[in-house]
Structures are given as structure tokens and as C-alpha cells.
C-alpha positions as CSV (number, residue, x, y, z in Angstrom):
1,M,-8.1,-52.7,32.3
2,D,-11.2,-53.3,30.3
3,T,-12.5,-49.8,31.4
4,D,-9.3,-48.2,30.1
5,N,-9.6,-50.0,26.8
6,L,-13.2,-48.9,26.5
7,F,-12.4,-45.2,27.1
8,Q,-9.5,-45.4,24.6
9,R,-11.8,-46.8,21.9
10,L,-14.4,-44.1,22.7
11,D,-11.7,-41.4,22.3
12,D,-10.7,-42.9,18.9
13,L,-14.3,-43.0,17.8
14,L,-14.8,-39.3,18.8
15,D,-11.7,-38.3,16.8
16,R,-13.2,-40.0,13.7
17,I,-16.6,-38.3,14.2
18,E,-14.9,-34.9,14.4
19,I,-13.2,-35.5,11.1
20,I,-16.4,-36.6,9.4
21,M,-18.6,-33.9,11.1
22,P,-16.4,-30.8,11.8
23,A,-17.7,-28.3,14.3
24,D,-20.0,-25.6,13.1
25,K,-17.9,-22.7,11.9
26,E,-20.4,-20.1,12.9
27,Q,-20.2,-21.2,16.5
28,K,-16.4,-21.2,16.9
29,H,-15.7,-17.6,15.6
30,D,-15.7,-14.5,17.8
31,W,-17.6,-11.8,16.0
32,S,-17.0,-9.1,18.5
33,F,-13.9,-7.6,16.9
34,H,-13.5,-5.2,13.9
35,A,-10.0,-6.4,12.9
36,Y,-9.0,-10.1,12.4
37,R,-6.3,-12.3,11.1
38,W,-7.1,-15.7,9.4
39,V,-4.9,-18.2,11.1
40,K,-5.2,-22.0,10.7
41,S,-8.8,-22.0,9.6
42,Q,-9.8,-19.6,12.4
43,L,-10.7,-15.9,12.7
44,Q,-8.3,-14.5,15.2
45,G,-9.5,-11.2,16.6
46,V,-7.0,-8.3,16.8
47,A,-7.9,-5.8,19.6
48,D,-4.9,-3.5,19.2
49,Y,-4.8,-3.1,15.5
50,H,-2.8,-0.5,13.5
51,S,-5.0,2.5,13.2
52,V,-4.2,4.9,10.3
53,D,-5.5,8.4,9.9
54,A,-6.1,9.0,6.1
55,S,-5.4,12.8,6.5
56,Q,-1.8,11.9,7.5
57,L,-1.1,10.2,4.2
58,L,0.7,12.7,1.9
59,Y,0.9,12.8,-1.9
60,I,-1.6,9.9,-2.5
61,D,-4.8,12.0,-2.4
62,R,-6.2,10.7,-5.7
63,Q,-5.7,7.0,-4.8
64,A,-7.0,7.5,-1.3
65,E,-10.2,9.2,-2.5
66,M,-10.9,6.6,-5.2
67,L,-10.5,3.8,-2.6
68,R,-12.7,5.7,-0.1
69,K,-15.4,6.1,-2.7
70,N,-15.3,2.4,-3.5
71,T,-15.5,1.4,0.2
72,R,-18.4,3.8,0.7
73,Q,-20.3,2.2,-2.2
74,F,-19.7,-1.2,-0.5
75,M,-20.9,0.1,2.9
76,L,-24.1,1.5,1.3
77,G,-24.9,-1.9,-0.1
78,H,-24.1,-0.9,-3.7
79,P,-21.9,-3.0,-6.1
80,A,-18.2,-2.3,-5.4
81,N,-14.9,-3.5,-6.9
82,N,-12.2,-5.7,-5.6
83,V,-9.1,-3.5,-5.6
84,L,-5.4,-4.0,-6.5
85,L,-3.0,-1.4,-5.2
86,W,0.3,-1.8,-7.0
87,G,3.6,0.1,-7.4
88,A,6.6,1.3,-5.6
89,R,7.3,0.0,-2.1
90,G,6.7,2.2,0.9
91,T,4.4,4.6,-0.8
92,G,1.3,4.1,1.3
93,K,-0.5,1.1,-0.4
94,S,-1.1,-0.8,2.8
95,S,-1.7,2.4,4.8
96,I,-4.7,3.6,2.8
97,I,-6.3,0.1,3.1
98,K,-5.9,0.2,6.9
99,A,-7.3,3.7,6.8
100,Q,-10.6,2.4,5.5
101,L,-11.2,0.6,8.8
102,Q,-10.7,3.8,10.7
103,Q,-13.0,5.7,8.4
104,F,-15.8,3.2,8.2
105,K,-15.6,1.2,11.5
106,D,-18.5,3.1,13.1
107,D,-20.6,2.1,10.0
108,G,-19.9,-1.6,10.7
109,L,-16.8,-2.3,8.6
110,C,-14.5,-5.1,9.6
111,M,-11.1,-6.1,8.1
112,V,-9.6,-9.6,7.9
113,E,-5.8,-9.9,7.1
114,V,-5.1,-13.0,5.0
115,S,-1.5,-14.0,4.2
116,K,-0.5,-15.2,0.8
117,K,0.0,-18.8,2.0
118,E,-3.7,-18.7,3.1
119,A,-4.8,-17.7,-0.4
120,E,-5.7,-21.3,-1.2
121,N,-8.2,-21.1,1.6
122,L,-10.1,-18.1,0.3
123,F,-13.3,-20.1,-0.4
124,D,-13.4,-21.2,3.2
125,I,-12.7,-17.7,4.4
126,I,-15.4,-15.9,2.4
127,T,-17.9,-18.7,3.3
128,T,-17.1,-18.1,6.9
129,L,-17.5,-14.3,6.6
130,S,-20.8,-14.7,4.8
131,L,-22.2,-16.2,8.0
132,N,-22.1,-12.8,9.7
133,E,-24.1,-9.8,8.5
134,R,-21.3,-7.2,8.9
135,K,-19.2,-5.9,6.0
136,Y,-15.7,-7.4,5.6
137,I,-12.7,-6.3,3.6
138,I,-10.2,-9.1,3.1
139,Y,-6.8,-7.4,3.2
140,M,-3.9,-9.2,1.4
141,D,-0.6,-7.4,1.7
142,D,2.5,-7.6,-0.5
143,L,0.8,-10.2,-2.8
144,S,2.9,-11.8,-5.5
145,F,3.3,-15.3,-6.9
146,E,6.2,-17.1,-8.4
147,S,5.7,-18.9,-11.7
148,D,5.5,-22.3,-10.1
149,D,3.1,-21.2,-7.3
150,E,-0.3,-22.7,-7.8
151,S,-2.0,-20.9,-4.9
152,Y,-2.8,-17.9,-7.1
153,K,-5.5,-20.0,-8.8
154,A,-7.7,-20.0,-5.7
155,L,-7.5,-16.2,-5.7
156,K,-8.2,-16.0,-9.4
157,A,-11.3,-18.2,-9.0
158,T,-12.5,-16.3,-6.0
159,L,-12.4,-13.0,-7.8
160,E,-14.3,-14.3,-10.8
161,G,-14.7,-17.6,-12.5
162,S,-16.0,-19.9,-9.7
163,I,-19.5,-21.3,-9.4
164,Q,-19.4,-19.9,-5.9
165,K,-20.5,-16.3,-5.8
166,Q,-18.5,-13.8,-3.8
167,P,-20.8,-12.7,-0.9
168,D,-22.2,-9.2,-1.0
169,N,-20.6,-8.5,2.4
170,V,-17.0,-9.3,1.3
171,L,-14.5,-7.3,-0.8
172,I,-10.8,-8.1,-1.5
173,Y,-8.2,-5.3,-1.3
174,A,-4.7,-6.5,-2.2
175,T,-1.3,-4.7,-2.5
176,S,1.6,-5.7,-4.7
177,N,4.8,-4.3,-6.1
178,R,3.9,-6.1,-9.3
179,R,1.1,-4.9,-11.6
180,H,0.4,-8.5,-12.8
181,L,1.2,-10.2,-9.4
182,M,3.4,-12.7,-11.2
183,P,7.0,-12.5,-12.6
184,E,7.3,-11.5,-16.3
185,S,10.2,-12.7,-18.5
186,M,11.6,-11.7,-21.9
187,Q,10.6,-15.1,-23.2
188,D,7.0,-14.3,-22.6
189,N,7.2,-11.5,-25.1
190,L,9.2,-13.6,-27.6
191,D,6.5,-16.2,-27.6
192,S,3.9,-13.6,-28.7
193,S,2.9,-13.8,-32.4
194,M,1.4,-11.7,-35.2
195,Q,-1.8,-13.0,-36.8
196,D,-3.5,-11.1,-39.6
197,G,-1.6,-8.0,-38.6
198,Q,-2.6,-8.1,-35.0
199,L,-0.3,-8.9,-32.0
200,H,-1.4,-11.9,-30.0
201,P,0.1,-12.2,-26.5
202,S,1.6,-15.5,-25.6
203,D,-0.4,-17.9,-23.4
204,A,2.0,-17.1,-20.5
205,I,1.3,-13.4,-20.7
206,E,-2.5,-14.0,-20.9
207,E,-2.3,-16.2,-17.8
208,K,-0.4,-13.6,-15.8
209,I,-2.6,-10.7,-16.9
210,S,-5.8,-12.6,-16.2
211,L,-5.2,-12.6,-12.5
212,S,-4.8,-8.9,-12.0
213,D,-7.5,-8.3,-14.6
214,R,-10.1,-9.7,-12.2
215,F,-9.6,-6.8,-9.8
216,G,-12.1,-4.3,-10.9
217,L,-10.1,-1.3,-9.8
218,W,-6.3,-0.7,-10.1
219,L,-4.6,2.0,-8.1
220,S,-1.0,2.8,-9.0
221,F,1.7,4.2,-6.7
222,H,4.9,5.8,-7.9
223,P,8.2,6.7,-6.1
224,F,8.3,10.0,-4.3
225,T,10.2,12.9,-5.6
226,Q,12.9,14.4,-3.4
227,K,10.5,17.3,-2.4
228,Q,7.7,14.8,-1.5
229,Y,10.1,12.7,0.5
230,L,11.3,15.7,2.5
231,G,7.6,16.7,3.0
232,V,6.9,13.4,4.6
233,V,10.1,13.6,6.7
234,E,9.0,17.0,8.0
235,Q,5.6,15.6,9.0
236,E,7.1,12.6,10.8
237,L,9.6,14.8,12.6
238,D,6.8,17.1,13.7
239,K,5.2,14.1,15.5
240,F,8.4,14.1,17.7
241,K,8.4,17.9,18.1
242,L,11.5,18.1,15.8
243,K,12.2,20.6,13.0
244,L,13.5,20.0,9.5
245,T,16.6,22.1,9.5
246,K,19.2,22.2,6.7
247,K,21.3,19.7,8.6
248,T,18.4,17.4,9.2
249,Q,17.4,17.7,5.5
250,T,20.9,16.7,4.4
251,E,20.9,13.7,6.8
252,A,17.5,12.7,5.6
253,L,18.6,12.6,2.0
254,R,21.8,10.7,2.9
255,F,19.6,8.2,4.8
256,A,17.4,7.7,1.8
257,T,20.4,7.3,-0.5
258,Q,21.8,4.6,1.7
259,R,18.5,2.8,1.5
260,G,18.2,3.1,-2.3
261,S,14.8,4.7,-2.3
262,R,12.7,7.7,-1.2
263,N,9.3,6.8,0.2
264,G,7.0,7.3,3.2
265,R,8.3,4.3,5.0
266,I,11.9,5.4,4.8
267,A,10.8,8.9,5.9
268,H,9.3,7.4,9.1
269,Q,12.3,5.3,9.7
270,F,14.6,8.3,9.4
271,A,12.5,10.4,11.8
272,T,12.7,7.6,14.3
273,Y,16.5,7.4,13.8
274,W,16.8,11.2,14.1
275,L,14.8,11.2,17.3
276,G,17.5,9.0,18.8
277,V,20.3,11.3,17.5
278,S,18.5,14.3,19.1
279,L,18.4,12.6,22.5
280,D,22.2,12.3,22.7
């Protein structure tokens, strides 16, 4: 009985020591992958990641080229910008970020997907990545914050403003449907004022703009025209050895109307749907 009590006390003591002296982060992470997720304070390797061919992304050539040049600067060891890709949903924002890994993986680029709820842990994440000599892009998809969400402050401080310097081997690429990442209200504009003939934005507006302002490069994405949408539909159908006939074109437009938007994502979804129709 005394022996059982002794082992129980030893277990309790070890638990307390682990809290005071956590394990060395450098030892517990597997650095053999090129793609990762950050999950519960741990880098989780992704072996079968979504590989995107940049040449397959239509009608966003300008944005893709600007992002590629920024990533190339980064890989060459030159200063490079954190990037915010914002605009209409389904227009390729996430895809051209993923394409960077395909383009620069052989040069040593790695990518770490970080969810919005993990934004408050960004300091821990970049500190962990700085322990490894490879280059890392932190990928944050569909990033937006509600007015009462305080986690955006960690991202804001990480981008600029903290005493802790962003490591030279880490960049942040984020996508959002909102240019300023936070909701904007009419009251924000009403609270603005005129002083000496100059318009002074309200504190609320300044706070919302200051977050996106800390991304050095903004890339905007706009809804596809009907012609562009059908162009992507044709490309997606071709992957399934299907042709864009007049009937298919009519059905593709009806499909987009039902979804309330024309974009690359819906074009891919239609092609998948139409493949099923053609198999009947």
C-alpha cells in the first residue's frame, strides 16, 4: 500500500514538473513534411496535401504573378510582404496561395495552415517555426473577425507592433471576403468628424483599417463575368473529357443562378454535377 502511495505521489510530482518545464518544442515537431496544420500547439504534418497548378487558375493572372514575385523574393532571402488576398468568394484566393507550395517546394518552401481560432497563438507558432531553417508561409484562410472578437489583436501585433520581430523565415498569407477583416457599420461613418476642413475617420474605422493596413501587399479579387465563368466551366469539363455544348452552357448558367454567384468554385461544382448527369 505504501508503494502505491509513493508511485501516486511521484506521478503527481512529474505532472507538476511538466507544467513548470514544458518539453522542448524543437524536439517534438516532425520537420520532414512540406505542408502542416497547427493543431493544439503542435505542427501536424500533411502528407497528402491539396496540390494546385497555377497554370490552371484562369482570369487571375495579375494577382498570381504578384504573389509569385513576392514569394520568390522571400525564397531568395530578400525582404517580402505579408499578403492579404480579399474579395469575392470562390475566385481563387486560396488556390493561388496553395499554388506557391507547388511552385517553390523544391526550393525548400513549407506551408502551415492556421485556423482563425488559433490566431491568438501566432507568437508561439512563429517562434516554433523560427527553430527550423526552412522557409514557411503561414496560410490563414477565410479570415474575418466580429467586432467583439479579441483574437485579431494577436494577428495585428504579429504583423507589426510587437517587440518580438517576425522571423526572416516566416511570412503570413491570409484570405478574406472583407477588405478590412472586420465588419463595418453605418455608425462608424457617422462618428467621423470634420476638423479644419479635413475628414477624420472615427476611432472605430481606424481600428478596423489598422489590421489590414499591416499587410504589406493587398490583392483584390472580383466576381467573374458570364464569359469568364463559362471559360472555367469549359476547363473543368475538359478534365472529365466532356464538352461545353449549348445545352451544357445553359445548364451551367442555370446552376450558377441557383447558387447566386458565378465563380471558379461553382464552375468546378457544376462540372462534377454534370459528370454525374452524363453517366446516366
